[in-house]
ZAZAGU-708755 format. One line per field, with one value per residue: x, y, z of N, C-alpha, C in turn; residue in three letters. Coordinates in Angstrom, 3 decimals, padded with zeros to 6 digits, always signed. Example, Ala and Ser with C-alpha at 12.3 -4.5 7.8 and 13.67 -1.06 7.14 Angstrom:
2
nc1 = +013.190,+012.850
nc2 = -005.690,-002.250
nc3 = +007.800,+007.080
cac1 = +012.300,+013.670
cac2 = -004.500,-001.060
cac3 = +007.800,+007.140
cc1 = +013.200,+012.900
cc2 = -003.300,+000.030
cc3 = +007.800,+007.870
res = ALA,SER
# end
This chain:
180
nc1 = -053.572,-055.531,-055.512,-056.775,-059.344,-060.133,-061.471,-064.100,-065.962,-065.370,-062.767,-059.359,-056.977,-053.653,-050.941,-047.919,-044.768,-042.745,-039.358,-037.427,-035.728,-034.155,-033.172,-034.384,-037.071,-037.128,-036.830,-038.758,-041.405,-042.121,-042.034,-044.102,-046.332,-046.213,-046.552,-049.146,-050.904,-052.745,-055.912,-055.644,-053.109,-052.457,-050.426,-049.144,-047.773,-045.862,-045.767,-043.908,-044.564,-047.214,-050.559,-052.988,-054.874,-053.599,-054.272,-052.411,-051.948,-050.109,-046.995,-043.469,-040.662,-038.022,-035.424,-034.519,-032.618,-032.062,-030.529,-031.196,-032.300,-030.135,-028.096,-027.917,-028.299,-029.889,-027.688,-028.548,-030.553,-033.179,-036.246,-037.080,-035.178,-035.553,-038.267,-041.567,-041.810,-043.674,-046.329,-049.765,-052.186,-054.786,-056.988,-059.606,-058.831,-059.981,-062.725,-062.722,-061.773,-063.849,-066.030,-065.162,-064.810,-067.458,-068.491,-068.289,-066.286,-063.940,-061.639,-059.540,-059.370,-057.259,-055.896,-052.986,-050.361,-047.744,-045.669,-043.238,-040.493,-038.896,-038.580,-041.329,-042.553,-040.886,-041.491,-044.199,-044.146,-042.714,-044.527,-046.780,-045.713,-045.207,-047.812,-049.279,-050.643,-052.456,-052.359,-052.236,-051.445,-051.252,-050.619,-050.036,-050.290,-047.883,-048.536,-050.881,-050.605,-052.488,-054.047,-055.413,-054.397,-056.654,-058.425,-056.988,-056.925,-059.682,-060.136,-058.399,-059.567,-062.083,-061.195,-059.841,-061.937,-063.620,-061.896,-061.746,-064.411,-064.706,-062.834,-063.984,-066.374,-065.376,-064.197,-066.436,-067.629,-065.661,-065.734,-068.355,-068.171,-066.460,-067.988,-069.873
nc2 = +013.505,+011.710,+012.269,+014.766,+014.057,+012.129,+009.391,+007.099,+008.203,+006.652,+005.873,+006.194,+007.873,+007.563,+008.923,+008.183,+008.812,+006.530,+006.004,+004.976,+002.734,-000.106,-000.712,+001.258,+000.611,-001.903,-001.110,+000.931,-000.029,-002.180,-000.532,+001.326,-000.402,-001.214,+001.221,+002.144,-000.062,-000.994,-001.814,-002.361,-001.919,-000.021,+000.102,+002.274,+002.480,+003.904,+002.804,+002.810,+001.220,+000.667,+000.931,+000.896,+001.042,-001.044,-003.836,-005.577,-008.974,-010.527,-010.646,-011.042,-012.872,-013.296,-012.526,-009.945,-007.785,-005.317,-002.109,+000.255,+003.677,+004.488,+003.178,+000.573,-002.939,-005.754,-008.241,-010.864,-010.889,-010.989,-010.356,-011.208,-013.299,-016.760,-016.530,-017.242,-018.072,-016.559,-014.319,-014.041,-011.433,-011.099,-009.867,-010.086,-009.560,-009.885,-009.554,-006.905,-005.582,-006.134,-004.831,-002.116,-001.575,-001.729,+000.623,+002.575,+004.481,+006.635,+005.116,+002.374,-000.711,-003.351,-006.692,-008.173,-010.586,-010.171,-007.918,-006.953,-007.315,-005.233,-002.233,-001.792,-004.359,-005.440,-003.804,-004.442,-007.235,-007.175,-005.803,-007.506,-009.762,-008.771,-008.259,-010.566,-010.919,-008.777,-006.569,-004.434,-003.717,-001.238,-000.523,+002.344,+004.189,+006.608,+010.105,+011.642,+009.768,+007.406,+008.981,+011.669,+013.351,+013.710,+011.756,+009.428,+009.735,+009.551,+006.939,+005.470,+006.081,+004.790,+002.149,+001.566,+001.872,-000.207,-002.364,-002.299,-002.852,-005.463,-006.771,-006.422,-007.877,-010.444,-010.990,-011.028,-013.395,-015.243,-014.925,-015.799,-018.496,-019.434,-019.235,-021.271
nc3 = +078.494,+079.352,+082.067,+082.057,+081.158,+083.021,+085.063,+086.067,+088.990,+091.235,+090.978,+091.579,+089.861,+088.998,+087.413,+085.893,+084.385,+082.943,+082.681,+079.785,+080.627,+081.728,+084.390,+085.962,+085.593,+086.869,+089.483,+089.932,+089.207,+091.085,+093.381,+092.930,+092.937,+095.580,+096.933,+096.138,+096.136,+094.053,+092.412,+089.796,+087.331,+084.532,+081.857,+079.376,+076.214,+073.529,+070.219,+067.357,+065.246,+065.481,+064.304,+065.273,+068.360,+070.681,+072.620,+074.860,+075.562,+076.993,+078.880,+078.413,+079.669,+078.787,+076.322,+075.917,+074.275,+073.263,+073.679,+076.279,+077.012,+078.499,+077.421,+078.306,+078.855,+080.243,+081.450,+081.682,+079.885,+080.664,+082.570,+085.203,+086.930,+086.894,+086.790,+085.334,+081.801,+080.288,+081.241,+081.472,+081.371,+083.802,+082.912,+080.627,+077.583,+075.050,+075.487,+076.454,+074.168,+072.307,+073.588,+073.722,+071.021,+070.218,+071.168,+069.310,+069.010,+067.312,+066.848,+066.197,+067.830,+068.739,+069.381,+070.870,+071.369,+071.821,+073.057,+072.213,+073.206,+074.257,+076.156,+076.716,+076.797,+078.754,+080.964,+081.224,+081.776,+084.198,+085.820,+085.652,+086.897,+089.448,+090.251,+090.073,+087.660,+087.531,+085.764,+082.889,+079.473,+077.041,+073.759,+071.841,+068.764,+067.446,+068.139,+066.007,+064.021,+063.351,+065.069,+067.118,+070.171,+071.747,+070.730,+071.422,+074.180,+074.865,+073.970,+075.661,+078.121,+077.836,+077.457,+079.896,+081.733,+080.873,+081.330,+084.137,+084.726,+083.628,+085.238,+087.810,+087.471,+086.939,+089.357,+091.000,+090.116,+090.889,+093.677,+094.176,+093.445,+095.411,+097.669,+097.602
cac1 = -054.942,-056.388,-055.625,-057.798,-060.652,-060.441,-062.173,-065.276,-065.752,-064.854,-061.425,-058.238,-056.052,-052.292,-050.221,-046.468,-043.995,-041.700,-038.243,-037.096,-034.502,-034.405,-032.929,-035.411,-038.307,-037.021,-036.945,-039.952,-042.686,-042.467,-042.254,-045.446,-047.290,-046.180,-047.068,-050.574,-051.699,-053.898,-056.724,-055.157,-052.184,-052.504,-049.275,-049.385,-046.518,-045.947,-045.080,-043.807,-045.133,-048.654,-051.506,-054.220,-054.669,-053.403,-054.319,-051.445,-052.442,-049.089,-045.642,-042.445,-039.547,-036.690,-035.217,-034.269,-031.273,-031.893,-030.037,-032.179,-031.853,-028.847,-027.199,-027.808,-029.146,-029.606,-026.801,-029.336,-031.569,-034.509,-036.836,-037.059,-034.488,-036.338,-039.704,-042.137,-041.450,-044.607,-047.452,-050.932,-053.016,-056.052,-058.049,-060.014,-058.622,-060.927,-063.977,-062.493,-061.677,-065.206,-066.861,-064.706,-065.115,-068.909,-068.854,-068.311,-065.260,-063.269,-060.324,-059.565,-058.717,-056.906,-055.277,-051.668,-049.742,-046.302,-045.432,-042.056,-039.175,-038.119,-038.993,-042.767,-042.746,-040.134,-042.305,-045.433,-043.842,-042.342,-045.771,-047.584,-045.052,-045.418,-049.247,-049.928,-051.513,-053.416,-051.828,-052.596,-050.570,-051.883,-049.735,-050.704,-049.418,-047.424,-049.572,-051.115,-050.369,-053.357,-054.993,-055.073,-054.292,-058.019,-058.942,-056.304,-057.384,-061.032,-060.007,-057.810,-060.599,-063.051,-060.500,-059.585,-063.224,-064.063,-061.022,-062.188,-065.707,-064.429,-062.144,-064.961,-067.319,-064.698,-064.006,-067.744,-067.789,-064.713,-066.260,-069.555,-067.755,-065.833,-068.997,-070.720
cac2 = +013.644,+010.922,+013.017,+015.798,+013.406,+011.410,+008.111,+007.085,+008.870,+005.737,+005.441,+007.117,+007.751,+008.038,+008.858,+008.283,+008.572,+005.559,+006.144,+003.827,+002.255,-001.393,-000.690,+002.108,-000.187,-002.937,-000.460,+001.773,-000.752,-002.740,+000.563,+001.874,-001.397,-001.177,+002.523,+002.356,-001.306,-000.755,-002.905,-002.601,-000.958,-000.041,+000.769,+002.712,+002.739,+004.285,+001.929,+003.399,+000.292,+000.522,+001.755,+000.788,+000.958,-002.490,-004.405,-006.667,-010.048,-011.168,-010.127,-012.082,-012.750,-013.393,-012.066,-008.503,-007.581,-003.916,-001.164,+001.267,+005.065,+004.643,+002.256,-000.611,-004.107,-006.753,-009.318,-012.103,-010.660,-011.316,-009.454,-011.811,-014.584,-017.839,-016.281,-017.968,-017.538,-015.464,-014.172,-013.415,-010.569,-011.735,-009.134,-010.705,-008.513,-010.063,-008.916,-005.455,-005.138,-006.163,-003.794,-000.785,-001.448,-001.545,+001.975,+003.444,+005.531,+006.718,+004.518,+000.922,-001.412,-004.725,-007.521,-008.723,-011.455,-009.905,-006.483,-006.507,-007.589,-004.053,-001.720,-001.962,-005.754,-005.582,-003.142,-005.217,-008.477,-006.816,-005.455,-008.741,-010.617,-008.107,-008.187,-011.852,-010.785,-007.665,-005.446,-004.396,-002.869,-000.748,+000.162,+003.350,+004.723,+007.978,+011.127,+012.070,+008.656,+008.427,+009.545,+012.854,+013.131,+013.609,+010.434,+008.427,+009.920,+008.975,+005.485,+004.937,+006.197,+003.704,+000.869,+001.354,+001.659,-001.565,-003.299,-002.326,-003.539,-006.887,-007.253,-006.492,-008.980,-011.734,-011.205,-011.430,-014.822,-015.985,-014.892,-016.651,-019.894,-019.795,-019.273,-022.467
cac3 = +078.012,+080.240,+083.329,+081.844,+081.036,+084.250,+085.002,+086.945,+090.283,+092.257,+090.574,+091.781,+088.736,+089.235,+086.147,+086.023,+083.178,+083.259,+081.741,+078.944,+081.256,+082.392,+085.839,+086.574,+085.589,+087.904,+090.793,+090.024,+089.121,+092.405,+094.343,+092.689,+093.427,+097.045,+097.382,+095.867,+096.235,+093.172,+091.888,+088.442,+086.739,+083.069,+081.268,+078.003,+075.527,+072.118,+069.275,+066.022,+064.258,+065.718,+063.545,+066.047,+069.801,+070.814,+073.966,+074.965,+076.425,+077.843,+078.955,+078.250,+080.606,+078.183,+074.948,+075.909,+073.745,+072.852,+074.675,+076.686,+076.846,+079.205,+076.708,+079.160,+078.577,+081.291,+081.015,+081.610,+078.852,+081.176,+083.567,+086.543,+086.840,+087.491,+086.593,+084.195,+080.479,+080.038,+082.169,+080.851,+082.214,+084.183,+082.215,+079.363,+076.570,+073.939,+075.907,+076.490,+072.775,+071.726,+074.214,+073.324,+069.588,+070.097,+071.601,+068.136,+069.026,+066.012,+067.057,+066.049,+068.941,+068.377,+070.418,+070.548,+072.387,+071.840,+073.245,+071.493,+073.792,+074.596,+077.466,+076.938,+077.211,+080.003,+081.985,+081.370,+082.485,+085.571,+086.518,+085.753,+087.895,+090.735,+090.579,+089.765,+086.486,+087.635,+084.999,+081.474,+078.670,+075.817,+072.823,+071.014,+067.716,+067.709,+067.948,+064.633,+063.081,+062.752,+066.030,+067.909,+071.614,+072.268,+070.360,+072.236,+075.558,+074.986,+073.814,+076.894,+079.158,+077.608,+077.662,+081.324,+082.407,+080.531,+082.050,+085.537,+084.747,+083.401,+086.432,+088.900,+087.223,+087.076,+090.795,+091.543,+089.806,+091.726,+095.036,+094.215,+093.395,+096.682,+098.739,+097.502
cc1 = -055.909,-056.561,-056.694,-059.192,-061.086,-061.128,-063.408,-064.935,-065.118,-063.441,-060.421,-057.238,-054.707,-051.525,-048.724,-045.852,-042.825,-040.578,-037.967,-035.737,-034.815,-034.279,-033.955,-036.728,-038.268,-037.169,-038.313,-041.263,-043.033,-042.758,-043.648,-046.527,-047.375,-046.834,-048.588,-051.459,-052.945,-054.674,-056.168,-054.152,-052.267,-051.325,-049.631,-048.034,-046.747,-045.146,-045.092,-044.410,-046.656,-049.460,-052.879,-053.853,-054.683,-053.381,-053.397,-051.957,-051.394,-047.764,-044.665,-041.244,-038.184,-036.653,-034.931,-032.819,-031.005,-031.422,-031.111,-031.598,-030.551,-027.770,-026.914,-028.743,-028.848,-028.750,-027.541,-030.358,-032.966,-034.937,-036.609,-036.401,-035.287,-037.837,-040.226,-041.796,-042.375,-045.701,-048.566,-051.634,-054.269,-057.238,-058.337,-059.971,-059.580,-062.248,-063.833,-062.464,-063.064,-066.057,-066.470,-065.006,-066.600,-069.350,-068.877,-067.343,-064.557,-061.823,-060.467,-058.757,-058.485,-056.214,-053.914,-051.201,-048.244,-046.051,-044.051,-040.673,-038.287,-038.719,-040.486,-043.052,-042.075,-040.939,-043.553,-045.174,-043.523,-043.592,-046.678,-047.026,-045.340,-046.867,-049.993,-050.997,-052.473,-052.894,-052.333,-051.586,-051.288,-050.812,-050.565,-049.741,-048.931,-048.550,-049.656,-050.950,-051.198,-054.168,-054.460,-054.944,-055.689,-058.616,-058.304,-056.741,-058.750,-060.977,-059.442,-058.813,-061.592,-062.417,-060.325,-060.894,-063.775,-063.208,-061.452,-063.506,-065.521,-063.771,-063.127,-065.917,-066.647,-064.449,-065.313,-067.958,-066.900,-065.254,-067.492,-069.152,-067.125,-066.859,-069.786,-070.015
cc2 = +012.901,+011.610,+014.100,+015.185,+012.732,+010.078,+008.211,+007.710,+007.969,+005.239,+006.552,+006.861,+008.350,+007.852,+009.082,+008.091,+007.675,+005.703,+004.838,+003.294,+000.993,-001.299,+000.169,+001.340,-001.216,-002.369,+000.211,+000.983,-001.408,-001.646,+001.168,+000.906,-001.341,+000.106,+002.605,+001.136,-001.233,-002.031,-003.329,-001.525,-001.134,+000.775,+001.128,+003.045,+003.079,+003.287,+002.589,+002.522,+000.196,+001.458,+001.709,+000.928,-000.537,-002.925,-005.612,-007.705,-010.568,-010.430,-011.284,-011.812,-012.675,-012.813,-010.584,-008.232,-006.127,-003.033,-000.129,+002.671,+005.376,+003.762,+001.012,-001.702,-005.124,-007.891,-010.630,-012.066,-011.047,-010.325,-009.980,-013.174,-015.644,-017.655,-017.082,-017.287,-016.406,-015.479,-013.467,-012.516,-011.341,-011.011,-009.846,-009.636,-008.646,-009.377,-007.399,-004.898,-005.072,-005.026,-002.397,-000.557,-001.158,-000.129,+002.966,+004.618,+005.516,+006.222,+003.003,+000.292,-002.857,-005.401,-008.001,-009.613,-011.221,-008.406,-006.038,-006.689,-006.344,-003.496,-001.830,-003.363,-005.993,-004.990,-003.965,-006.499,-008.187,-006.526,-006.677,-009.656,-010.078,-008.268,-009.502,-011.680,-009.614,-006.394,-005.543,-003.499,-002.523,-000.046,+001.145,+003.796,+006.126,+008.986,+011.557,+010.971,+007.435,+009.238,+010.778,+012.458,+012.936,+012.237,+009.350,+008.524,+009.297,+007.452,+004.863,+004.995,+005.040,+002.341,+000.590,+001.118,+000.270,-002.609,-003.423,-003.071,-005.053,-007.491,-007.412,-007.659,-010.341,-012.029,-011.588,-012.918,-015.678,-016.056,-015.790,-018.129,-020.322,-019.925,-020.572,-023.724
cc3 = +078.936,+081.585,+083.211,+081.848,+082.333,+083.975,+085.892,+088.298,+091.327,+091.948,+090.859,+090.660,+089.127,+087.928,+086.409,+084.649,+083.575,+082.231,+080.983,+079.396,+082.054,+083.912,+086.573,+086.654,+086.724,+089.311,+090.960,+090.058,+090.462,+093.444,+094.173,+093.165,+094.941,+097.566,+097.267,+096.116,+095.341,+092.833,+090.529,+088.068,+085.228,+082.564,+079.827,+077.386,+074.070,+071.294,+067.902,+064.946,+064.371,+064.825,+064.213,+067.526,+070.113,+072.276,+073.992,+075.963,+077.398,+077.804,+078.931,+079.144,+079.928,+076.769,+074.835,+075.533,+073.381,+073.986,+074.990,+076.491,+077.588,+078.571,+077.542,+078.664,+079.665,+080.732,+080.838,+080.467,+079.331,+082.253,+084.972,+086.433,+087.583,+087.351,+085.421,+082.868,+080.057,+081.086,+081.416,+081.862,+082.601,+083.544,+080.900,+078.271,+075.383,+074.260,+075.914,+075.066,+072.117,+072.269,+073.753,+071.844,+069.374,+070.493,+070.438,+068.221,+067.673,+066.106,+066.901,+067.184,+068.522,+069.560,+069.933,+071.696,+072.480,+071.884,+072.786,+072.077,+073.896,+075.876,+077.736,+077.481,+078.569,+081.175,+082.275,+082.164,+083.956,+086.398,+086.689,+086.837,+089.305,+091.205,+090.415,+088.682,+086.495,+086.950,+083.567,+080.770,+077.382,+074.988,+072.007,+069.917,+068.102,+067.427,+066.483,+063.598,+063.454,+063.763,+066.753,+069.379,+072.212,+071.956,+071.226,+073.692,+075.783,+074.876,+075.087,+078.050,+079.039,+077.903,+079.150,+082.074,+082.100,+081.253,+083.511,+085.674,+084.595,+084.645,+087.600,+088.706,+087.351,+088.553,+091.471,+091.324,+090.701,+093.160,+095.179,+094.257,+094.720,+097.796,+098.732,+097.950
res = GLU,LEU,GLU,LYS,LEU,GLY,LEU,ARG,ASP,ASP,VAL,ASP,LEU,HIS,VAL,TYR,GLU,VAL,PRO,VAL,GLU,TYR,GLN,THR,VAL,GLN,ARG,LEU,ILE,PRO,ALA,LEU,TRP,LYS,LYS,HIS,SER,PRO,GLN,LEU,VAL,VAL,HIS,VAL,GLY,VAL,SER,GLY,MET,ALA,THR,THR,VAL,THR,LEU,GLU,LYS,ARG,GLY,HIS,ASN,VAL,GLY,TYR,LYS,GLY,LEU,ASP,ASN,CYS,ARG,PHE,CYS,PRO,GLY,SER,GLN,CYS,CYS,VAL,GLU,GLY,GLY,PRO,GLU,CYS,ILE,ASP,SER,ILE,ILE,ASP,MET,ASP,THR,VAL,CYS,LYS,ARG,VAL,SER,ALA,LEU,GLY,LEU,ASP,VAL,THR,VAL,THR,ILE,SER,LYS,ASP,ALA,GLY,ARG,TYR,LEU,CYS,ASP,PHE,THR,TYR,TYR,THR,SER,LEU,TYR,GLN,SER,ARG,GLY,ARG,SER,ALA,PHE,VAL,HIS,VAL,PRO,PRO,LEU,GLY,LYS,PRO,TYR,THR,ALA,GLU,GLN,LEU,GLY,ARG,ALA,LEU,GLN,ALA,ILE,ILE,GLU,GLU,MET,LEU,ASP,VAL,LEU,GLU,HIS,SER,GLU,ASP,LYS,ILE,ASN,CYS,GLN,HIS,GLU,HIS
# end
């Protein structure tokens, strides 16, 4: 749906479906970062428990015990051996949530600090580690429970555009502080 809607003209959107497989995530996420060198990567995952569109603040390194679609689980139960316990996104999710909520879309947006210790969290942490925090993760409920594909597409479009805006403004501040 987001591919149909697109993003701002100055944004190149690349959409990939990431298999629910630990080993594929460990190989694919770094390869995508290397291939595209993006300003930001936004991962989107479906959560059967979600009733809102949820912006995840952090990814976790340890606690992965569930088997993936290949019936595999990392023996270490972690993403990156020796990596920090958790990594927060550099995107200010509270600001993004407030801004998107103020747009009056017919979708509720909330914040979370726990993406669930399964492939969503595993993917998020892997991407945060690879990017030094320049990643985001959005959990969405299953289609029709309660939102349509169109509603989710419009919400994701607004969320990503706000994330890019917040990221650009925070970088402006960082650059200003370094110049003085």
